[in-house]
PASE-587464 format. One record per residue (C-alpha): x, y, z; residue number from 1. Coordinates in nm, 2 decimals. Layout:
! residues N
@x:X&y:Y&z:Z&seq:NUM
...
***
This chain:
! residues 197
@x:0.00&y:0.00&z:0.00&seq:1
@x:0.28&y:0.24&z:0.09&seq:2
@x:0.45&y:0.16&z:-0.24&seq:3
@x:0.14&y:0.25&z:-0.43&seq:4
@x:0.11&y:0.59&z:-0.24&seq:5
@x:0.48&y:0.66&z:-0.31&seq:6
@x:0.44&y:0.59&z:-0.68&seq:7
@x:0.12&y:0.80&z:-0.71&seq:8
@x:0.30&y:1.10&z:-0.53&seq:9
@x:0.61&y:1.07&z:-0.75&seq:10
@x:0.42&y:1.05&z:-1.08&seq:11
@x:0.31&y:1.42&z:-1.08&seq:12
@x:0.66&y:1.53&z:-1.00&seq:13
@x:0.80&y:1.32&z:-1.29&seq:14
@x:0.54&y:1.47&z:-1.53&seq:15
@x:0.63&y:1.82&z:-1.41&seq:16
@x:1.00&y:1.75&z:-1.46&seq:17
@x:0.94&y:1.61&z:-1.81&seq:18
@x:0.73&y:1.92&z:-1.90&seq:19
@x:1.00&y:2.16&z:-1.78&seq:20
@x:1.27&y:1.96&z:-1.98&seq:21
@x:1.06&y:1.98&z:-2.30&seq:22
@x:0.99&y:2.35&z:-2.25&seq:23
@x:1.36&y:2.42&z:-2.20&seq:24
@x:1.45&y:2.23&z:-2.52&seq:25
@x:1.19&y:2.42&z:-2.72&seq:26
@x:1.30&y:2.76&z:-2.58&seq:27
@x:1.66&y:2.69&z:-2.65&seq:28
@x:1.59&y:2.58&z:-3.01&seq:29
@x:1.36&y:2.87&z:-3.10&seq:30
@x:1.63&y:3.12&z:-3.17&seq:31
@x:1.79&y:2.87&z:-3.41&seq:32
@x:1.46&y:2.82&z:-3.58&seq:33
@x:1.40&y:3.19&z:-3.61&seq:34
@x:1.75&y:3.25&z:-3.76&seq:35
@x:1.69&y:2.97&z:-4.01&seq:36
@x:1.40&y:3.15&z:-4.19&seq:37
@x:1.58&y:3.19&z:-4.52&seq:38
@x:1.71&y:3.54&z:-4.45&seq:39
@x:2.06&y:3.67&z:-4.38&seq:40
@x:2.17&y:3.84&z:-4.05&seq:41
@x:2.37&y:4.16&z:-4.05&seq:42
@x:2.67&y:3.96&z:-3.94&seq:43
@x:2.64&y:3.72&z:-4.23&seq:44
@x:2.61&y:4.01&z:-4.48&seq:45
@x:2.91&y:4.19&z:-4.33&seq:46
@x:3.11&y:3.87&z:-4.36&seq:47
@x:3.00&y:3.83&z:-4.72&seq:48
@x:3.09&y:4.20&z:-4.79&seq:49
@x:3.44&y:4.14&z:-4.63&seq:50
@x:3.49&y:3.83&z:-4.86&seq:51
@x:3.39&y:4.03&z:-5.17&seq:52
@x:3.56&y:4.36&z:-5.11&seq:53
@x:3.86&y:4.22&z:-4.92&seq:54
@x:3.79&y:4.43&z:-4.61&seq:55
@x:3.50&y:4.63&z:-4.47&seq:56
@x:3.56&y:5.00&z:-4.47&seq:57
@x:3.38&y:5.21&z:-4.22&seq:58
@x:3.17&y:5.36&z:-4.50&seq:59
@x:3.06&y:5.02&z:-4.63&seq:60
@x:2.98&y:4.90&z:-4.27&seq:61
@x:2.76&y:5.21&z:-4.23&seq:62
@x:2.59&y:5.15&z:-4.56&seq:63
@x:2.50&y:4.79&z:-4.45&seq:64
@x:2.37&y:4.91&z:-4.12&seq:65
@x:2.16&y:5.18&z:-4.29&seq:66
@x:2.00&y:4.93&z:-4.53&seq:67
@x:1.93&y:4.69&z:-4.24&seq:68
@x:1.77&y:4.97&z:-4.04&seq:69
@x:1.55&y:5.07&z:-4.34&seq:70
@x:1.46&y:4.72&z:-4.47&seq:71
@x:1.55&y:4.45&z:-4.22&seq:72
@x:1.70&y:4.11&z:-4.31&seq:73
@x:1.74&y:4.03&z:-4.68&seq:74
@x:1.66&y:3.69&z:-4.82&seq:75
@x:1.92&y:3.71&z:-5.10&seq:76
@x:2.21&y:3.92&z:-5.22&seq:77
@x:2.40&y:3.99&z:-5.55&seq:78
@x:2.77&y:4.03&z:-5.58&seq:79
@x:2.92&y:4.17&z:-5.91&seq:80
@x:3.09&y:4.44&z:-6.10&seq:81
@x:2.96&y:4.71&z:-6.33&seq:82
@x:3.06&y:5.00&z:-6.55&seq:83
@x:2.85&y:5.31&z:-6.62&seq:84
@x:2.88&y:5.64&z:-6.79&seq:85
@x:2.66&y:5.94&z:-6.87&seq:86
@x:2.63&y:6.28&z:-7.04&seq:87
@x:2.28&y:6.36&z:-6.95&seq:88
@x:2.17&y:6.02&z:-7.08&seq:89
@x:2.35&y:5.73&z:-6.92&seq:90
@x:2.41&y:5.36&z:-6.96&seq:91
@x:2.50&y:5.10&z:-6.70&seq:92
@x:2.61&y:4.74&z:-6.76&seq:93
@x:2.70&y:4.48&z:-6.50&seq:94
@x:2.72&y:4.11&z:-6.42&seq:95
@x:2.74&y:3.90&z:-6.10&seq:96
@x:2.58&y:3.61&z:-5.91&seq:97
@x:2.27&y:3.60&z:-5.70&seq:98
@x:2.29&y:3.41&z:-5.37&seq:99
@x:1.99&y:3.26&z:-5.18&seq:100
@x:1.97&y:3.01&z:-4.90&seq:101
@x:2.04&y:2.72&z:-4.89&seq:102
@x:2.34&y:2.76&z:-5.11&seq:103
@x:2.15&y:2.85&z:-5.43&seq:104
@x:2.36&y:3.06&z:-5.67&seq:105
@x:2.25&y:3.19&z:-6.01&seq:106
@x:2.43&y:3.41&z:-6.27&seq:107
@x:2.27&y:3.74&z:-6.34&seq:108
@x:2.34&y:4.03&z:-6.58&seq:109
@x:2.20&y:4.38&z:-6.56&seq:110
@x:2.18&y:4.68&z:-6.79&seq:111
@x:1.98&y:4.99&z:-6.82&seq:112
@x:1.94&y:5.35&z:-6.93&seq:113
@x:1.91&y:5.66&z:-6.72&seq:114
@x:1.84&y:6.03&z:-6.77&seq:115
@x:1.91&y:6.33&z:-6.56&seq:116
@x:2.17&y:6.59&z:-6.45&seq:117
@x:2.45&y:6.34&z:-6.47&seq:118
@x:2.79&y:6.34&z:-6.62&seq:119
@x:3.10&y:6.12&z:-6.60&seq:120
@x:3.19&y:5.75&z:-6.57&seq:121
@x:3.27&y:5.50&z:-6.31&seq:122
@x:3.36&y:5.13&z:-6.26&seq:123
@x:3.22&y:4.97&z:-5.94&seq:124
@x:3.21&y:4.66&z:-5.73&seq:125
@x:2.84&y:4.61&z:-5.64&seq:126
@x:2.69&y:4.43&z:-5.34&seq:127
@x:2.31&y:4.43&z:-5.36&seq:128
@x:2.08&y:4.33&z:-5.08&seq:129
@x:1.76&y:4.17&z:-5.21&seq:130
@x:1.43&y:4.17&z:-5.02&seq:131
@x:1.11&y:3.96&z:-5.07&seq:132
@x:1.25&y:3.75&z:-5.36&seq:133
@x:1.03&y:3.44&z:-5.38&seq:134
@x:1.27&y:3.24&z:-5.59&seq:135
@x:1.59&y:3.29&z:-5.79&seq:136
@x:1.42&y:3.33&z:-6.12&seq:137
@x:1.21&y:3.62&z:-5.99&seq:138
@x:1.51&y:3.85&z:-6.02&seq:139
@x:1.49&y:3.85&z:-6.40&seq:140
@x:1.28&y:4.17&z:-6.46&seq:141
@x:1.31&y:4.55&z:-6.47&seq:142
@x:1.37&y:4.75&z:-6.15&seq:143
@x:1.31&y:5.12&z:-6.16&seq:144
@x:1.50&y:5.35&z:-5.93&seq:145
@x:1.63&y:5.70&z:-5.85&seq:146
@x:1.99&y:5.75&z:-5.79&seq:147
@x:2.21&y:6.04&z:-5.67&seq:148
@x:2.58&y:5.97&z:-5.73&seq:149
@x:2.91&y:6.13&z:-5.64&seq:150
@x:3.21&y:5.92&z:-5.73&seq:151
@x:3.54&y:6.10&z:-5.70&seq:152
@x:3.83&y:5.84&z:-5.71&seq:153
@x:3.65&y:5.63&z:-5.45&seq:154
@x:3.34&y:5.62&z:-5.24&seq:155
@x:3.03&y:5.42&z:-5.15&seq:156
@x:2.68&y:5.48&z:-5.28&seq:157
@x:2.35&y:5.32&z:-5.20&seq:158
@x:2.01&y:5.35&z:-5.38&seq:159
@x:1.68&y:5.15&z:-5.38&seq:160
@x:1.50&y:4.99&z:-5.67&seq:161
@x:1.16&y:4.82&z:-5.65&seq:162
@x:0.94&y:4.61&z:-5.87&seq:163
@x:0.62&y:4.48&z:-5.71&seq:164
@x:0.72&y:4.35&z:-5.36&seq:165
@x:1.08&y:4.29&z:-5.45&seq:166
@x:1.33&y:4.56&z:-5.32&seq:167
@x:1.69&y:4.59&z:-5.42&seq:168
@x:1.95&y:4.79&z:-5.24&seq:169
@x:2.27&y:4.81&z:-5.44&seq:170
@x:2.58&y:4.93&z:-5.25&seq:171
@x:2.85&y:5.05&z:-5.49&seq:172
@x:3.21&y:5.11&z:-5.41&seq:173
@x:3.39&y:5.23&z:-5.71&seq:174
@x:3.65&y:5.45&z:-5.88&seq:175
@x:3.60&y:5.72&z:-6.15&seq:176
@x:3.46&y:6.07&z:-6.18&seq:177
@x:3.09&y:6.10&z:-6.19&seq:178
@x:2.85&y:6.35&z:-6.04&seq:179
@x:2.48&y:6.42&z:-6.06&seq:180
@x:2.14&y:6.26&z:-6.01&seq:181
@x:1.94&y:6.05&z:-6.25&seq:182
@x:1.63&y:5.84&z:-6.29&seq:183
@x:1.61&y:5.51&z:-6.48&seq:184
@x:1.59&y:5.14&z:-6.44&seq:185
@x:1.80&y:4.83&z:-6.45&seq:186
@x:1.69&y:4.52&z:-6.63&seq:187
@x:1.82&y:4.19&z:-6.48&seq:188
@x:1.86&y:3.92&z:-6.73&seq:189
@x:1.99&y:3.56&z:-6.77&seq:190
@x:2.22&y:3.66&z:-7.06&seq:191
@x:2.43&y:3.96&z:-7.14&seq:192
@x:2.25&y:4.22&z:-7.36&seq:193
@x:2.41&y:4.49&z:-7.57&seq:194
@x:2.09&y:4.70&z:-7.58&seq:195
@x:2.02&y:4.84&z:-7.23&seq:196
@x:1.64&y:4.83&z:-7.28&seq:197
***
Protein backbone atom coordinates (compact mmCIF):
# COMPACT_ATOMS: atom_id res chain seq x y z
CA UNK A 1 0.00 0.00 0.00
CA UNK A 2 2.83 2.39 0.90
CA UNK A 3 4.54 1.56 -2.43
CA UNK A 4 1.38 2.54 -4.34
CA UNK A 5 1.15 5.85 -2.44
CA UNK A 6 4.82 6.62 -3.10
CA UNK A 7 4.38 5.91 -6.84
CA UNK A 8 1.23 8.05 -7.05
CA UNK A 9 2.98 10.96 -5.28
CA UNK A 10 6.10 10.67 -7.46
CA UNK A 11 4.18 10.53 -10.79
CA UNK A 12 3.07 14.22 -10.79
CA UNK A 13 6.64 15.27 -9.98
CA UNK A 14 7.98 13.20 -12.93
CA UNK A 15 5.40 14.69 -15.28
CA UNK A 16 6.31 18.21 -14.14
CA UNK A 17 10.04 17.52 -14.60
CA UNK A 18 9.42 16.13 -18.09
CA UNK A 19 7.31 19.18 -19.02
CA UNK A 20 10.04 21.56 -17.78
CA UNK A 21 12.67 19.65 -19.77
CA UNK A 22 10.56 19.80 -22.96
CA UNK A 23 9.87 23.53 -22.50
CA UNK A 24 13.58 24.20 -21.97
CA UNK A 25 14.52 22.33 -25.16
CA UNK A 26 11.88 24.23 -27.16
CA UNK A 27 12.97 27.61 -25.81
CA UNK A 28 16.63 26.89 -26.50
CA UNK A 29 15.93 25.78 -30.08
CA UNK A 30 13.56 28.65 -31.02
CA UNK A 31 16.31 31.24 -31.73
CA UNK A 32 17.94 28.74 -34.10
CA UNK A 33 14.60 28.18 -35.80
CA UNK A 34 14.01 31.94 -36.10
CA UNK A 35 17.49 32.49 -37.56
CA UNK A 36 16.92 29.74 -40.15
CA UNK A 37 14.03 31.50 -41.89
CA UNK A 38 15.85 31.89 -45.21
CA UNK A 39 17.10 35.41 -44.46
CA UNK A 40 20.60 36.73 -43.78
CA UNK A 41 21.68 38.37 -40.54
CA UNK A 42 23.69 41.58 -40.53
CA UNK A 43 26.75 39.61 -39.36
CA UNK A 44 26.40 37.18 -42.31
CA UNK A 45 26.14 40.09 -44.76
CA UNK A 46 29.14 41.90 -43.27
CA UNK A 47 31.13 38.67 -43.59
CA UNK A 48 30.04 38.29 -47.24
CA UNK A 49 30.94 41.95 -47.91
CA UNK A 50 34.35 41.37 -46.31
CA UNK A 51 34.90 38.33 -48.55
CA UNK A 52 33.89 40.29 -51.65
CA UNK A 53 35.63 43.60 -51.05
CA UNK A 54 38.63 42.21 -49.19
CA UNK A 55 37.88 44.26 -46.08
CA UNK A 56 35.01 46.28 -44.69
CA UNK A 57 35.60 49.99 -44.70
CA UNK A 58 33.80 52.15 -42.16
CA UNK A 59 31.67 53.61 -44.97
CA UNK A 60 30.62 50.17 -46.26
CA UNK A 61 29.76 48.99 -42.73
CA UNK A 62 27.63 52.12 -42.26
CA UNK A 63 25.90 51.46 -45.60
CA UNK A 64 25.04 47.89 -44.53
CA UNK A 65 23.69 49.12 -41.17
CA UNK A 66 21.61 51.81 -42.90
CA UNK A 67 19.97 49.33 -45.27
CA UNK A 68 19.29 46.88 -42.41
CA UNK A 69 17.71 49.71 -40.40
CA UNK A 70 15.52 50.66 -43.39
CA UNK A 71 14.58 47.23 -44.73
CA UNK A 72 15.49 44.52 -42.19
CA UNK A 73 16.97 41.14 -43.09
CA UNK A 74 17.37 40.35 -46.82
CA UNK A 75 16.61 36.91 -48.20
CA UNK A 76 19.16 37.14 -51.04
CA UNK A 77 22.12 39.17 -52.23
CA UNK A 78 23.98 39.85 -55.48
CA UNK A 79 27.74 40.33 -55.83
CA UNK A 80 29.18 41.68 -59.06
CA UNK A 81 30.89 44.41 -61.02
CA UNK A 82 29.61 47.09 -63.35
CA UNK A 83 30.58 50.02 -65.49
CA UNK A 84 28.52 53.13 -66.15
CA UNK A 85 28.77 56.44 -67.93
CA UNK A 86 26.57 59.42 -68.68
CA UNK A 87 26.35 62.77 -70.39
CA UNK A 88 22.76 63.60 -69.48
CA UNK A 89 21.68 60.21 -70.81
CA UNK A 90 23.49 57.31 -69.18
CA UNK A 91 24.07 53.58 -69.59
CA UNK A 92 24.98 50.97 -66.99
CA UNK A 93 26.14 47.37 -67.57
CA UNK A 94 26.99 44.75 -64.96
CA UNK A 95 27.25 41.08 -64.16
CA UNK A 96 27.40 38.99 -61.02
CA UNK A 97 25.85 36.14 -59.07
CA UNK A 98 22.66 35.96 -57.02
CA UNK A 99 22.90 34.07 -53.70
CA UNK A 100 19.92 32.61 -51.81
CA UNK A 101 19.75 30.12 -48.96
CA UNK A 102 20.39 27.22 -48.85
CA UNK A 103 23.40 27.65 -51.14
CA UNK A 104 21.50 28.52 -54.33
CA UNK A 105 23.58 30.62 -56.74
CA UNK A 106 22.51 31.94 -60.15
CA UNK A 107 24.35 34.05 -62.74
CA UNK A 108 22.74 37.42 -63.43
CA UNK A 109 23.42 40.34 -65.79
CA UNK A 110 21.99 43.83 -65.61
CA UNK A 111 21.82 46.79 -67.93
CA UNK A 112 19.77 49.92 -68.16
CA UNK A 113 19.44 53.52 -69.27
CA UNK A 114 19.13 56.64 -67.15
CA UNK A 115 18.41 60.31 -67.73
CA UNK A 116 19.09 63.35 -65.57
CA UNK A 117 21.68 65.89 -64.52
CA UNK A 118 24.47 63.36 -64.67
CA UNK A 119 27.94 63.39 -66.19
CA UNK A 120 31.02 61.21 -66.03
CA UNK A 121 31.86 57.53 -65.73
CA UNK A 122 32.70 54.98 -63.08
CA UNK A 123 33.57 51.34 -62.55
CA UNK A 124 32.19 49.73 -59.40
CA UNK A 125 32.06 46.61 -57.34
CA UNK A 126 28.42 46.12 -56.39
CA UNK A 127 26.91 44.31 -53.41
CA UNK A 128 23.12 44.30 -53.62
CA UNK A 129 20.81 43.29 -50.78
CA UNK A 130 17.59 41.69 -52.07
CA UNK A 131 14.28 41.66 -50.19
CA UNK A 132 11.10 39.59 -50.68
CA UNK A 133 12.50 37.52 -53.56
CA UNK A 134 10.25 34.42 -53.77
CA UNK A 135 12.73 32.38 -55.88
CA UNK A 136 15.95 32.88 -57.86
CA UNK A 137 14.17 33.27 -61.21
CA UNK A 138 12.08 36.22 -59.94
CA UNK A 139 15.14 38.50 -60.22
CA UNK A 140 14.87 38.53 -64.02
CA UNK A 141 12.82 41.70 -64.57
CA UNK A 142 13.07 45.51 -64.66
CA UNK A 143 13.67 47.47 -61.47
CA UNK A 144 13.09 51.23 -61.63
CA UNK A 145 15.01 53.47 -59.28
CA UNK A 146 16.25 56.97 -58.54
CA UNK A 147 19.92 57.53 -57.87
CA UNK A 148 22.09 60.38 -56.74
CA UNK A 149 25.77 59.70 -57.33
CA UNK A 150 29.06 61.26 -56.45
CA UNK A 151 32.12 59.19 -57.34
CA UNK A 152 35.43 60.99 -56.99
CA UNK A 153 38.29 58.45 -57.05
CA UNK A 154 36.47 56.30 -54.49
CA UNK A 155 33.36 56.15 -52.36
CA UNK A 156 30.27 54.17 -51.45
CA UNK A 157 26.81 54.85 -52.85
CA UNK A 158 23.45 53.24 -52.03
CA UNK A 159 20.10 53.52 -53.78
CA UNK A 160 16.84 51.55 -53.80
CA UNK A 161 15.03 49.88 -56.68
CA UNK A 162 11.63 48.21 -56.50
CA UNK A 163 9.41 46.06 -58.73
CA UNK A 164 6.25 44.78 -57.06
CA UNK A 165 7.18 43.55 -53.57
CA UNK A 166 10.84 42.89 -54.47
CA UNK A 167 13.26 45.57 -53.24
CA UNK A 168 16.92 45.86 -54.24
CA UNK A 169 19.49 47.91 -52.36
CA UNK A 170 22.69 48.11 -54.43
CA UNK A 171 25.76 49.33 -52.52
CA UNK A 172 28.50 50.49 -54.86
CA UNK A 173 32.14 51.09 -54.10
CA UNK A 174 33.94 52.34 -57.15
CA UNK A 175 36.47 54.52 -58.83
CA UNK A 176 35.98 57.18 -61.46
CA UNK A 177 34.65 60.68 -61.84
CA UNK A 178 30.89 61.01 -61.88
CA UNK A 179 28.50 63.50 -60.36
CA UNK A 180 24.80 64.18 -60.58
CA UNK A 181 21.38 62.63 -60.11
CA UNK A 182 19.37 60.49 -62.48
CA UNK A 183 16.27 58.39 -62.87
CA UNK A 184 16.14 55.14 -64.81
CA UNK A 185 15.86 51.41 -64.44
CA UNK A 186 17.98 48.27 -64.49
CA UNK A 187 16.87 45.19 -66.33
CA UNK A 188 18.17 41.95 -64.76
CA UNK A 189 18.58 39.15 -67.32
CA UNK A 190 19.87 35.60 -67.71
CA UNK A 191 22.20 36.58 -70.59
CA UNK A 192 24.29 39.64 -71.38
CA UNK A 193 22.53 42.18 -73.61
CA UNK A 194 24.08 44.91 -75.70
CA UNK A 195 20.92 47.03 -75.83
CA UNK A 196 20.15 48.37 -72.34
CA UNK A 197 16.35 48.25 -72.77
